[in-house]
C-alpha positions as CSV (number, residue, x, y, z in Angstrom):
1,M,-12.0,3.1,-14.0
2,S,-13.8,6.7,-14.4
3,G,-11.6,7.2,-18.2
4,S,-14.3,9.4,-19.9
5,Q,-13.9,12.0,-16.8
6,P,-11.7,14.8,-17.5
7,T,-10.1,13.9,-14.4
8,C,-7.7,11.0,-13.3
9,K,-8.7,9.9,-9.7
10,I,-6.3,8.3,-8.1
11,L,-6.1,6.5,-4.1
12,A,-2.6,6.0,-3.1
13,L,-2.8,3.8,0.4
14,D,0.9,3.8,2.6
15,G,3.1,1.0,3.6
16,G,2.2,0.0,7.3
17,G,1.7,-3.9,8.1
18,A,-0.8,-5.1,9.8
19,K,-1.5,-1.4,11.2
20,G,-3.5,-1.9,7.1
21,F,-6.4,-2.5,9.0
22,Y,-6.9,1.6,9.8
23,S,-6.7,2.3,6.0
24,L,-9.7,-0.3,5.2
25,G,-11.4,1.2,8.2
26,V,-11.5,4.5,6.3
27,L,-11.6,2.7,2.9
28,R,-14.9,1.3,3.5
29,E,-16.5,4.9,4.7
30,V,-15.0,6.0,0.8
31,E,-16.4,2.2,-0.7
32,A,-20.2,3.4,1.2
33,T,-20.5,6.9,0.2
34,L,-20.1,5.7,-4.2
35,D,-22.8,3.7,-5.5
36,H,-20.0,1.6,-7.5
37,P,-16.5,-0.2,-6.8
38,L,-14.0,1.7,-6.3
39,H,-11.9,0.3,-8.8
40,E,-14.8,1.9,-10.8
41,E,-13.6,5.3,-9.2
42,F,-10.5,5.9,-9.6
43,D,-8.1,5.9,-12.8
44,L,-5.2,4.8,-10.6
45,I,-4.2,3.1,-7.3
46,F,-1.3,2.5,-6.0
47,G,-0.2,0.4,-3.4
48,T,3.3,-0.5,-1.3
49,S,3.7,-2.9,1.5
50,T,0.0,-3.6,3.3
51,G,-1.3,-0.6,0.9
52,S,0.0,-3.2,-2.5
53,I,-2.3,-5.7,-1.0
54,I,-5.2,-3.7,-0.8
55,A,-4.4,-2.2,-4.1
56,A,-4.0,-5.4,-5.6
57,L,-7.6,-6.8,-4.3
58,L,-9.7,-3.6,-4.9
59,S,-8.3,-3.4,-8.7
60,L,-9.0,-7.8,-8.9
61,G,-12.5,-5.9,-8.0
62,K,-12.9,-7.0,-4.2
63,N,-14.8,-4.8,-2.2
64,V,-13.9,-3.3,0.8
65,D,-15.0,-5.7,3.2
66,E,-14.1,-8.9,0.7
67,I,-10.4,-7.3,1.9
68,H,-11.4,-7.4,5.8
69,S,-12.4,-10.7,5.9
70,I,-8.7,-11.8,3.6
71,Y,-7.0,-9.6,6.6
72,R,-8.9,-11.2,9.1
73,D,-8.4,-14.2,8.7
74,H,-4.8,-13.9,7.8
75,V,-2.9,-11.0,8.6
76,P,-2.5,-12.4,12.1
77,S,-0.7,-15.9,11.1
78,I,2.0,-13.6,9.1
79,M,2.6,-12.1,11.7
80,K,3.6,-14.2,14.2
81,A,5.7,-16.1,12.1
82,K,9.0,-15.8,13.8
83,K,11.7,-16.8,11.8
84,A,11.7,-14.3,8.9
85,S,11.2,-17.7,6.4
86,E,8.6,-18.6,7.8
87,K,7.1,-14.9,8.1
88,S,7.8,-15.0,4.1
89,S,6.8,-18.8,3.6
90,E,3.4,-17.8,4.8
91,L,2.7,-14.2,3.0
92,Q,3.5,-16.6,-0.7
93,R,0.6,-18.9,0.8
94,V,-1.7,-16.5,1.4
95,A,-0.4,-14.6,-1.3
96,K,-1.2,-17.5,-4.0
97,K,-4.6,-18.9,-2.2
98,I,-5.8,-15.3,-2.6
99,V,-5.1,-14.2,-6.1
100,G,-3.2,-17.7,-7.2
101,N,-1.4,-16.9,-11.0
102,L,-3.5,-14.0,-12.1
103,G,-0.8,-11.2,-14.0
104,F,-1.0,-7.0,-14.4
105,D,-4.1,-8.3,-17.1
106,A,-6.5,-9.1,-15.1
107,V,-6.9,-5.9,-13.6
108,K,-10.0,-3.4,-13.6
109,T,-8.0,-0.4,-13.5
110,G,-4.7,1.8,-13.4
111,L,-2.8,-0.5,-11.1
112,G,1.3,-0.3,-9.4
113,I,2.8,-1.5,-7.0
114,V,5.9,-0.3,-5.5
115,A,8.8,-3.0,-4.6
116,T,12.7,-2.2,-4.1
117,K,16.2,-3.4,-5.8
118,W,18.5,-5.1,-3.4
119,Q,21.4,-4.6,-5.8
120,Q,20.2,-1.8,-8.0
121,E,18.8,0.6,-5.0
122,T,16.4,2.0,-7.1
123,P,12.6,1.1,-6.8
124,M,10.7,-0.9,-9.2
125,I,7.2,-0.2,-10.0
126,F,4.8,-2.9,-11.4
127,K,2.6,-0.8,-13.7
128,S,-0.8,-2.7,-15.8
129,L,-1.3,-0.6,-17.9
130,E,1.5,0.8,-21.4
131,T,0.1,4.0,-20.8
132,Q,1.4,4.6,-17.6
133,A,4.7,4.1,-18.7
134,H,6.9,7.0,-18.8
135,G,9.1,5.9,-21.3
136,R,10.5,1.8,-23.6
137,R,6.5,1.4,-24.5
138,A,7.6,-1.1,-26.8
139,T,8.5,-3.7,-24.7
140,F,6.5,-3.1,-22.1
141,Q,4.7,-6.0,-20.0
142,P,2.0,-5.7,-17.3
143,G,4.1,-5.8,-14.6
144,F,7.2,-7.0,-16.5
145,G,5.3,-10.4,-16.9
146,C,5.2,-11.1,-13.4
147,K,2.1,-12.5,-11.3
148,I,0.3,-9.5,-8.9
149,S,1.4,-12.1,-6.0
150,D,4.7,-12.1,-6.5
151,A,4.7,-8.1,-7.3
152,V,2.6,-8.0,-3.8
153,E,4.8,-10.7,-2.4
154,A,8.7,-8.2,-2.6
155,S,6.3,-5.2,-2.1
156,C,6.0,-6.4,1.8
157,S,8.7,-7.9,2.3
158,A,10.1,-5.7,5.4
159,F,13.7,-6.8,5.6
160,P,15.2,-8.5,7.6
161,F,11.7,-9.5,9.4
162,F,10.9,-11.0,5.9
163,E,13.5,-12.6,3.5
164,R,14.3,-10.9,0.5
165,K,12.0,-12.4,-2.3
166,R,13.7,-13.0,-5.9
167,I,11.7,-12.2,-9.4
168,V,11.5,-13.1,-13.3
169,T,10.7,-10.8,-15.5
170,G,9.2,-11.7,-18.7
171,A,12.2,-10.4,-20.4
172,G,14.4,-12.9,-18.3
173,D,15.8,-10.8,-15.9
174,E,16.2,-11.5,-12.4
175,F,15.9,-9.0,-9.6
176,D,15.6,-10.0,-5.7
177,L,13.2,-7.4,-4.4
178,F,12.3,-6.3,-0.8
179,D,9.9,-4.1,0.5
180,G,8.5,-1.0,-1.5
181,G,8.6,1.5,1.8
182,Y,12.3,2.0,1.8
183,C,11.8,3.9,-1.3
184,A,8.4,4.9,-1.5
185,N,6.5,3.7,2.1
186,N,3.7,6.6,0.8
187,P,3.2,6.1,-3.1
188,T,1.5,9.2,-3.9
189,L,4.7,10.7,-5.9
190,Y,5.1,7.8,-7.9
191,A,1.0,7.6,-9.6
192,L,1.7,11.9,-10.1
193,A,4.1,10.7,-11.9
194,D,2.5,8.2,-13.6
195,A,-0.7,10.7,-14.1
196,T,1.1,13.4,-15.5
197,Q,3.9,12.4,-17.7
198,G,2.4,8.8,-18.9
199,L,-0.5,9.5,-19.1
200,G,-0.8,13.2,-20.0
201,F,-3.1,14.7,-17.6
202,D,-2.0,18.7,-16.3
203,P,-1.5,18.2,-12.1
204,T,-4.9,20.6,-12.3
205,A,-7.1,18.0,-13.7
206,C,-6.0,15.4,-11.0
207,R,-7.6,14.3,-7.7
208,V,-5.5,12.6,-4.9
209,L,-6.9,10.4,-2.2
210,S,-4.2,9.7,0.0
211,V,-4.4,7.1,3.1
212,G,-2.1,6.2,5.7
213,C,-1.8,3.7,8.3
214,G,-1.8,6.3,11.1
215,Q,0.9,6.8,14.1
216,Y,0.0,4.8,17.6
217,P,2.6,4.7,20.5
218,E,5.4,1.9,21.1
219,P,3.7,-0.4,22.9
220,S,5.1,-2.3,26.0
221,R,8.4,-4.9,25.4
222,G,8.2,-7.9,28.5
223,F,11.1,-7.7,30.0
224,F,13.5,-10.3,27.6
225,A,13.0,-8.3,25.4
226,R,14.0,-5.4,26.7
227,R,17.0,-6.9,27.5
228,V,17.9,-9.0,24.9
229,K,16.9,-5.1,22.6
230,S,15.3,-7.8,20.1
231,F,12.4,-4.8,19.6
232,L,15.1,-2.2,18.4
233,P,14.9,-3.4,14.9
234,V,11.4,-2.9,14.9
235,Q,11.5,0.5,16.0
236,L,14.1,1.4,13.8
237,L,12.0,0.0,10.9
238,Q,8.9,1.9,12.2
239,K,10.9,5.2,12.3
240,T,12.2,4.8,8.8
241,L,9.2,3.8,7.5
242,E,7.4,7.1,9.4
243,V,10.0,9.3,8.2
244,N,10.3,8.6,4.9
245,T,5.9,8.7,4.3
246,A,6.7,12.3,6.1
247,S,9.3,13.0,3.8
248,M,7.7,12.4,0.7
249,D,3.7,13.8,1.9
250,R,5.8,17.1,2.6
251,L,7.7,16.6,-1.5
252,R,3.7,16.3,-2.5
253,Q,3.4,18.8,-1.3
254,I,5.9,21.5,-2.8
255,L,5.6,19.1,-6.4
256,F,2.2,19.7,-7.0
257,A,1.4,21.7,-4.6
258,E,-1.7,22.7,-7.1
259,V,-3.0,19.1,-7.5
260,P,-6.3,18.4,-5.0
261,T,-5.6,16.1,-2.2
262,V,-7.1,14.5,0.3
263,R,-4.5,12.9,3.0
264,V,-6.2,10.8,5.9
265,S,-3.7,9.4,8.5
266,D,-4.6,10.5,12.1
267,T,-2.1,10.0,14.7
268,F,-3.0,8.6,17.9
269,E,-2.3,9.5,21.3
270,R,-3.9,7.0,23.8
271,P,-2.5,3.8,25.5
272,E,-4.9,1.4,24.6
273,L,-4.4,2.3,21.0
274,A,-0.4,1.6,21.5
275,T,1.0,-1.5,18.3
276,D,3.3,-1.5,15.8
277,M,3.1,-3.1,12.0
278,F,3.5,-7.2,13.6
279,E,0.7,-6.5,15.8
280,H,-1.5,-9.7,15.1
281,D,-4.5,-9.5,18.4
282,L,-7.4,-9.5,16.6
283,E,-9.1,-7.2,19.6
284,K,-5.9,-4.6,18.7
285,L,-6.5,-4.4,15.1
286,A,-10.4,-4.1,14.8
287,L,-9.7,-0.9,17.1
288,L,-6.6,0.2,14.4
289,R,-10.0,-0.3,11.9
290,Q,-12.5,1.4,13.9
291,Q,-10.1,4.5,14.4
292,G,-9.8,4.2,10.1
293,A,-13.9,5.4,10.1
294,E,-13.3,7.6,12.7
295,S,-10.5,9.3,10.8
296,F,-12.6,9.1,7.7
297,A,-15.4,11.0,9.4
298,R,-13.4,14.2,10.5
299,Q,-12.3,14.9,6.9
300,E,-15.7,13.1,4.7
301,K,-16.6,16.7,4.0
302,E,-13.1,17.0,2.2
303,I,-13.2,13.6,0.7
304,T,-16.8,14.1,-0.7
305,A,-15.8,17.2,-2.5
306,L,-12.9,15.5,-3.9
307,L,-14.3,11.9,-5.1
308,H,-18.2,14.5,-6.5
C-alpha cells in the first residue's frame, strides 16, 4: 500500500463473469511493469462481481498468475452448472476453498466489494478500513463483520442465474444480497467517494486505473435455444450491465473530470471473440486474456505515466 505517497492510487475492476479473464490479461501486464505486488501499488482496490474476486485475491497478496490459475481451474465448473442453485453451490464451494474463513482484517490494502441489497434496492459495499467509512465509524467493522467469501459470493450472485446470497453481519443484521453489477458494475465512483470523502484526498491527488472486461459480439445460439428463447435473459443481463458500466463511467468523467484516470476496456468485433459472461470454453477464455494483454499494450504509455 502506497500510504506514504501524496497520492491515492485506485484500482477499480468491473463485473463481467467469465470475461474477467480479459481483466487478468490487463493486470498481468500492469504487474510486470512494477517491482512489487499490486496490493503494494494501490491504496484502494474495488471490485464488482468477477472484479470482486480479483480485488479480494489481490488484496490478500496473491499475484495475477496465481489468480489466473484459480480462474482457469474453477470458472468453467461454475459457468457450466445449469441451475441457479447449482451455480451458487459451486461458487460457494470454490470461494471457501480459496479464501476459507478469512475476514476483511486479513487484507493488505484498502478493499471494497460491491453488492446490492435485494429488499432495500440499495448498494452494500464491504470495506476493509475504518478510514474508508463516510460515517458511523464508531460501529465500523471490517466487511460488516462478514467473511470475504460471503461478500464475494454476494457480489457475484447474478440473479436469476445465481441464487441470492443471505448474509448476517457482525451486528446481527440479515440481508439478502445479489450481484453488485445491478448498482455499480463499474465501481470507480464508489472508490473515488472513499478516497475523497473517507480518506480525505483531494480529487487531484487521486490516480485511477479502471479495468473492464471488454465488449464482444453476441455468441451464436443453437436451434433449440433460439426456439425457447432461453438466451433472452442472458442478453438482457448483459445489456443491463453494459449500460450500467457506461453510465457510471460517464458520471465519473463529469463528477471527477480532474482525476487522472485510465480506462481499459476495448470493444471487439471479430466473430471468433463472440462470447458472454457465462463462457466456459478454456480456449475462448485464454483468447480473452490475450486480448487484455493487447489492450494494455495499446495504452501502456498512459498506464505507466499514471502509476509512475
